[in-house]
N, C-alpha and C positions, 0 to 999 in steps of 0.2 A: 539071658535075654537082653542084658545092656548091650553086650557085644553084637548081637543080632540087629538091634535097634540102631546101633551106630552104623552098620554096614547098609542097612536099608536107607538110612538117611544119605550116605555117600552114592548108594545107586540111584537114588531120586535126583539128587543134585548133579549128576552126571548124565542122566537120561535126556535132558533137554539137547545136549550136544548131538546126541544121535538122530533127534527128530526135528531140528531145525526150528525151535519156536521163536515166536516174536512175543513183544510184551502185553499184547491185549487181543481179544478176539471175542466179538458180541454183536448181535444186532443193534443198531442205533436208532433211536426214535427222537423227533422233534416235536416241539410244541411251542407256538406263539401265544403268549398270554395276552391280557386286555390292552396292556401298556406297549405291546409290541416287542417285548423283550422275548428273544429266542432262547428256548432251553433245549438241552440235550440229555438224554439217558439211556441207559440200557436195560431199565427196569420200568416201563410206563405204570402210572398210578392210576391213570384214568382213560376213558375212551378218546379223550381229544388228542392224545399223543398221535404221530403219524410216523410211518415207517421212512425213515432217512437213509439208512444205509443197511442192506441185508448181508448177514455173515455170510461169506462163501466157502463152503466146507473145503479143507485142505485134502488134498488125496492122501489116503492111508491115515486118516485122523481119528478112525475109530478104533474099537477095542480089539479087533482082529489084528489090526498092525502092530499091537503092542504084546500080543499073547506070548510070542516066542522070547522077547525080551524079558518080560515078567518071569515067565518060567524058568529062564536061564538063571536070572539072577536071584530069584526065590530060592531056587535049589542050592546055588553057591553060597548064598548067605543063611542057609537052613531057616528059611520063614515059609510060612503057609502061603501058598501061591493064591489061594482064596481070599486071604487076608489083604494081601498087596491088592488084588483086583477090587475088593470090597472098598478099600479106602480111596482108590483112583475113581471108582464109580460114583461114591457118595461126593467126594470133595471136587471133581471137575468134569464128571460124567464122560469121561476120556477125551476132552478138549484141552490140548497140551498148552493152547495160548491164553487160557484164562487167568485173569488177574482179579484179585478181591479188592474191594474198597480198602482193605487194610495192608494191601501189598504182597499178599500170599499168593505164589504163581506155580505153574506147572502143573502136572497130572495130581499130583498130591498136595497141591496148595501149600506150599513151604513158604515161610517167610525169611528171606535170604540172610537176614542180620542174625538170626537164632540158630 
């Protein structure tokens, strides 16, 4: 199993090269507080946040566009295709440009240093 996990990690690290991801991707909200200070977030915490920048879907950025790549690499590395799909769904919902607050990135939300 260790060997399979190593190959899965390699696959996930090279996948962004084939899908052309950029550092981040999300709707951005803006809020101006009582002191006039402007705040930005991708996760509004109350209804006073206004949409500032709407995420534009990238062509081919849904699960269908990755199915062939997932299938080929899962078979090659002897991994369950359903497992790879489940991890991608939970971690990024098939949005390749998502970056977490901790720096995890890509479809499977890996941290580059680890």
